[in-house]
C-alpha positions as CSV (number, residue, x, y, z in Angstrom):
1,M,124.0,158.3,106.9
2,Q,124.6,154.9,105.3
3,N,125.2,153.6,108.7
4,K,122.0,155.1,110.5
5,V,119.8,153.3,107.5
6,R,122.0,150.0,108.1
7,S,121.8,150.0,111.7
8,L,117.3,150.9,111.7
9,A,117.2,148.2,109.2
10,L,119.0,145.4,111.4
11,T,116.9,146.6,114.2
12,I,113.7,146.5,112.3
13,L,114.6,143.1,111.0
14,A,115.4,141.6,114.4
15,L,112.2,143.1,116.1
16,I,110.5,141.3,112.9
17,V,112.6,138.5,113.7
18,G,111.1,138.3,117.6
19,L,107.5,139.3,116.9
20,S,107.4,136.2,114.2
21,L,109.1,134.1,117.2
22,A,106.3,135.1,119.3
23,Q,104.2,132.4,117.7
24,V,106.3,129.7,118.0
25,A,104.9,128.8,121.7
26,G,106.0,131.8,123.4
27,F,109.4,131.7,122.0
28,Q,111.4,134.3,122.3
29,L,115.1,134.7,120.2
30,S,117.6,136.1,122.3
31,Q,118.6,139.7,121.2
32,R,122.5,138.4,120.5
33,I,121.2,135.7,118.1
34,K,118.7,138.2,116.9
35,D,121.4,140.9,116.0
36,R,123.6,137.9,114.2
37,M,120.0,136.4,111.9
38,A,119.5,140.4,111.0
39,A,123.6,140.7,110.2
40,G,123.0,137.9,107.7
41,E,125.7,135.7,110.1
42,K,125.6,132.3,110.1
43,P,123.6,129.9,112.1
44,V,125.9,128.1,114.3
45,I,124.0,124.7,115.6
46,R,125.0,121.9,117.0
47,V,122.9,118.5,116.5
48,S,123.4,116.3,120.6
49,Y,123.2,112.9,119.6
50,H,123.3,110.6,122.4
51,D,126.0,107.8,121.7
52,V,127.6,108.6,118.7
53,S,129.7,105.6,119.1
54,N,126.7,103.6,118.1
55,E,126.5,102.4,114.3
56,F,123.1,103.8,114.5
57,A,124.7,107.5,114.2
58,P,126.4,108.1,110.7
59,F,122.8,107.6,109.5
60,I,121.9,110.5,111.1
61,K,125.6,112.7,110.8
62,A,124.9,112.3,107.1
63,G,121.9,114.3,106.9
64,V,123.3,116.7,109.5
65,E,125.9,117.4,106.9
66,R,123.4,117.0,104.3
67,A,121.2,120.1,105.7
68,A,125.2,122.3,106.4
69,K,125.4,122.0,103.0
70,E,122.4,122.6,101.5
71,L,121.3,125.4,104.1
72,N,124.2,127.0,104.2
73,V,124.8,127.0,108.0
74,D,127.0,125.8,110.8
75,A,125.8,122.8,111.7
76,V,128.0,119.8,113.3
77,M,127.3,116.3,115.5
78,V,128.5,116.1,118.7
79,G,127.8,114.2,121.8
80,P,128.7,111.2,123.8
81,V,130.6,107.8,123.7
82,G,128.2,105.9,125.3
83,A,124.5,106.8,126.1
84,A,126.2,108.6,129.6
85,A,122.6,111.5,130.4
86,D,125.7,113.2,132.5
87,Q,128.2,113.7,129.7
88,Q,125.5,115.2,127.6
89,V,124.4,117.8,129.6
90,A,127.5,118.6,130.4
91,E,128.6,118.9,126.6
92,L,125.2,120.7,125.9
93,E,126.2,123.0,129.2
94,N,129.9,124.0,127.4
95,L,127.5,124.4,123.9
96,I,124.7,126.6,125.4
97,Q,127.4,129.3,127.3
98,A,130.1,129.3,124.0
99,G,127.5,131.3,122.2
100,V,125.4,128.7,119.7
101,D,122.9,129.7,117.8
102,G,120.3,126.6,118.2
103,L,120.4,123.1,119.3
104,A,118.7,119.4,118.7
105,V,118.9,117.2,120.6
106,S,118.3,113.2,120.9
107,S,117.9,112.8,124.7
108,S,119.7,109.9,126.2
109,S,117.4,110.7,129.8
110,T,114.2,112.2,129.3
111,D,114.4,113.6,132.8
112,A,118.0,114.3,132.9
113,L,118.1,116.2,129.6
114,A,114.4,118.1,130.0
115,P,116.2,120.7,132.9
116,V,119.4,121.3,130.4
117,I,116.4,122.0,127.8
118,N,114.6,124.4,129.2
119,R,117.8,126.8,130.5
120,A,118.5,127.2,126.5
121,I,114.9,127.8,126.0
122,A,114.3,130.4,127.9
123,M,117.9,132.0,127.2
124,G,116.4,132.1,123.7
125,I,118.0,129.4,122.4
126,P,116.1,127.6,119.8
127,V,116.3,124.3,121.2
128,V,114.4,121.0,119.3
129,T,114.3,117.3,119.4
130,Y,114.7,114.2,117.2
131,N,115.5,111.1,117.0
132,T,113.9,110.6,120.3
133,D,111.9,112.9,121.9
134,N,112.0,115.5,125.2
135,P,108.0,115.9,125.1
136,S,108.3,116.9,128.9
137,S,110.7,119.8,127.9
138,D,110.4,122.9,126.5
139,R,111.7,121.7,123.1
140,L,109.9,123.6,120.1
141,A,109.4,120.5,117.8
142,F,110.1,116.7,117.3
143,A,111.4,115.5,113.8
144,G,111.6,111.6,113.9
145,Q,109.4,108.5,114.3
146,D,106.2,108.1,116.5
147,L,108.2,105.4,118.8
148,V,105.4,104.3,120.3
149,Q,103.0,103.6,116.5
150,S,106.4,102.4,115.6
151,G,106.6,99.6,118.4
152,R,102.7,98.3,117.7
153,E,103.9,97.4,113.8
154,A,106.8,96.3,115.4
155,G,104.8,93.6,117.3
156,E,102.0,93.1,114.9
157,L,104.6,92.4,112.4
158,M,106.1,89.9,114.7
159,A,102.4,88.5,116.0
160,Q,102.3,88.0,112.1
161,V,105.8,86.3,110.7
162,L,104.7,84.0,114.2
163,G,101.4,83.1,112.8
164,G,99.4,85.0,116.5
165,K,101.1,81.7,118.6
166,G,103.9,81.9,120.2
167,N,107.0,83.2,122.7
168,V,108.7,86.5,122.7
169,L,111.7,87.9,123.6
170,I,112.1,91.3,123.3
171,T,115.9,92.9,123.4
172,T,116.4,96.8,124.0
173,L,119.8,98.7,124.7
174,D,118.8,100.9,127.7
175,A,115.3,99.3,128.7
176,A,114.9,102.3,130.8
177,A,115.4,104.7,128.2
178,Q,111.7,106.7,127.4
179,W,112.2,105.8,123.7
180,S,112.9,102.6,124.2
181,L,109.8,102.3,126.9
182,D,108.1,104.1,124.4
183,R,108.6,101.2,121.6
184,E,108.1,98.7,124.3
185,S,104.2,99.9,125.4
186,G,103.3,100.0,121.3
187,A,105.2,96.4,120.9
188,R,103.2,94.8,124.0
189,E,100.0,96.5,123.2
190,A,99.9,94.6,119.6
191,L,101.4,91.6,120.9
192,A,98.6,91.7,123.3
193,N,96.3,91.3,120.5
194,Y,96.9,87.7,120.4
195,P,96.3,85.3,123.7
196,D,98.2,82.6,122.7
197,I,101.2,85.3,122.2
198,K,103.4,85.4,125.3
199,V,105.9,88.4,126.1
200,V,108.3,86.3,128.1
201,S,110.9,89.3,128.6
202,T,112.5,91.8,128.3
203,I,116.2,92.0,127.9
204,N,118.4,94.8,128.7
205,T,121.5,94.3,126.6
206,G,123.3,97.1,126.7
207,T,125.5,99.1,124.0
208,E,128.3,96.6,123.6
209,P,128.5,94.1,120.7
210,Q,130.0,91.5,122.0
211,Q,128.3,92.1,125.1
212,I,124.4,92.1,123.2
213,Y,125.2,89.0,121.5
214,A,126.0,87.4,124.7
215,T,123.5,88.7,126.4
216,I,120.6,87.6,123.8
217,E,122.2,84.3,123.6
218,N,122.0,83.6,127.4
219,A,118.6,84.7,127.4
220,M,117.8,81.8,124.6
221,L,119.8,79.5,126.1
222,A,117.8,80.1,129.6
223,N,114.9,79.9,127.3
224,P,114.2,76.9,124.6
225,D,110.9,77.5,123.6
226,V,111.0,81.1,122.9
227,N,110.8,81.6,119.3
228,G,110.2,85.0,118.6
229,I,113.1,87.9,119.1
230,L,112.0,91.3,118.8
231,S,114.2,93.6,118.4
232,L,113.6,97.0,119.3
233,E,116.5,99.4,118.0
234,C,119.6,98.7,115.5
235,C,122.0,97.7,117.7
236,S,120.4,94.2,119.0
237,T,118.4,93.1,115.9
238,P,121.5,91.9,113.6
239,A,123.2,90.4,117.3
240,A,119.8,88.8,117.0
241,G,120.5,87.6,113.4
242,E,123.4,86.4,114.2
243,Y,122.5,83.9,117.0
244,V,119.8,82.4,115.1
245,K,122.2,82.3,111.8
246,R,124.7,80.6,114.0
247,N,122.6,78.3,115.0
248,N,120.7,77.2,112.5
249,L,117.5,78.2,113.9
250,G,115.8,79.9,111.1
251,A,113.3,78.0,110.6
252,Q,112.0,77.5,114.5
253,V,112.9,81.4,115.5
254,K,111.6,84.6,113.6
255,V,113.2,87.5,114.0
256,V,112.0,91.3,113.9
257,G,113.9,94.4,114.8
258,F,114.5,98.2,113.3
259,D,117.1,99.8,111.0
260,L,119.1,99.1,108.7
261,L,122.8,98.6,109.6
262,P,125.2,96.3,107.1
263,A,124.0,93.6,108.9
264,T,120.9,93.5,109.8
265,V,120.3,94.4,105.2
266,A,122.4,91.5,104.9
267,L,120.8,89.4,107.1
268,V,116.6,90.1,105.8
269,Q,118.0,88.9,102.7
270,E,118.9,85.8,103.7
271,G,115.6,84.7,105.8
272,I,117.1,85.3,108.9
273,V,115.6,88.0,110.0
274,A,112.1,88.7,108.5
275,A,111.3,91.9,109.1
276,T,112.9,96.0,109.8
277,I,111.7,99.0,110.6
278,D,113.0,101.9,109.2
279,Q,112.4,105.2,110.8
280,N,114.8,107.2,108.0
281,P,118.1,108.8,110.3
282,E,119.6,110.7,107.7
283,Q,116.2,112.9,107.0
284,Q,115.9,113.1,111.2
285,G,119.4,114.6,111.0
286,F,118.3,117.1,108.1
287,E,115.3,118.0,109.6
288,A,116.2,118.8,112.7
289,V,118.9,121.3,111.4
290,R,116.6,122.3,109.0
291,M,113.9,123.6,112.0
292,L,116.1,125.4,113.9
293,V,117.1,127.1,110.3
294,D,113.8,128.1,110.4
295,A,113.4,129.5,113.8
296,L,116.2,130.9,114.0
297,H,114.6,133.2,110.8
298,G,111.2,133.4,112.5
299,K,108.8,130.8,110.8
300,A,106.8,128.4,112.8
301,V,108.0,124.9,113.6
302,T,105.5,122.2,113.8
303,D,106.8,118.4,114.4
304,V,108.1,116.4,111.0
305,D,107.0,112.7,111.6
306,T,110.1,110.4,109.6
307,G,107.5,107.5,109.1
308,V,107.3,103.0,108.9
309,K,108.9,102.0,106.2
310,V,108.9,97.3,106.7
311,Y,111.6,95.8,104.7
312,N,111.3,92.0,104.6
313,P,113.1,89.5,102.3
314,D,110.6,90.3,99.1
315,N,111.5,94.2,98.9
316,I,114.9,94.7,100.9
317,Q,116.4,95.0,97.1
318,E,114.2,98.4,96.6
319,Y,116.6,99.8,99.4
320,L,119.6,98.4,98.1
321,D,118.9,99.9,94.2
322,A,117.8,103.2,96.4
323,T,121.4,103.4,97.2
324,G,123.3,102.1,94.7
325,N,124.5,99.0,96.7
């Protein structure tokens, strides 16, 4: 009798979960996952980052690990070494076949990742995006920065530190990636408001540290009239600052970039990097997991904007104090 009652209770709970999730953009949780959640089993969540080898990844991972602990779920960050879309797709396909309960995806390529995201959704596996969105897919929600708006903020900061006049070089790890295109469009939009500022070129640096530095160095040598370097991401920001520092150009060339890698923080302290924009990557990792847990329990999920926080030499100590450095 007890088994029959338990079975009936699980069936009713599964139906409730299914009906609740039907309200989330028409999404229907698979029967397998409904049964697991109704039975109180620990959700298996995988958070796919587009390049686990870059220096930004540990910040995301810290948020995933915090969520795993606080929300009591099996959540692990995975992803390719190097921004290789084919490898990320293959890994996600394997995870789907293995029977994960939820996926969070930071896309290395919008076009390449959308089909696998849509396939997971069609199979009843909840998928959210974080850090880099994939709005053309059927993902349930996005956690991260408004990339176009953050690009506008960066462009405005660049204009301010240049006094509204100068020649700007834009640097990015992957000029063809959607996140880069979004940030660049915002930056160019803001800089276009200043007729005395010229964007000389957008430089694709690649992801290998020595290559990043060499590419920036070559671009600066080829364009000696550049007096502003605007980096669109974590890893060309310190390289740009290091180039300026090594060549004693701090008075002539202003650097604006993104994120709070230790090298960037040090360069901001020294006044070499004029400003850097934080996108709260630890919170992005946490929210990616939290949204999936909510979806698995029948709650509607909505986008989370992790904001734009500007640090410069005047306030960088706030960050150091907050992080205990």
